[in-house]
N, C-alpha and C positions, 0 to 999 in steps of 0.2 A: 401782569402785576406791575403797578406803578408805585414807587416809593418816593415821596416828596419830603424834603427836609434835609437837615444836616446830620451827618453821623459824627459823633463826638470822639469815639474811641475805636481802636482796631478791633476790640472784642465785640463791640456793637455791630461793626461792619461784618464780622464773621457770623454773628447770630442771624443777622438779616439775610446774609447769603445762604446760610443753612436752611432757613425757613423757605426761601425762594426755591431752592433746589428740591426741597420736599414737596412743594406745591407742583412743580414741574413733573417730578417723578410720579406723583399721585394722578395727575392728568394723563400721563402716558399709560399708567397701569389701567385706568378706567377705559381708555381708548382700546387697549389690547383686550381687555375683558369683554367689551362690546363686540369686537371683531370675532373673538372666540365663540361667544354666545351665538352670533349670527351664523357662523360656520357650522356649529353643532346643530342648529335648527334646520339646516338644509338636508 
């Protein structure tokens, strides 16, 4: 994820960081779900 531009307030910075963390967490959950699915199919 690449965020380009200026952050005007600390609150905006916090919101962007929260969204980025949720995206990272979602990617990790998807990865673990795929691993679990592959393991269960064996």
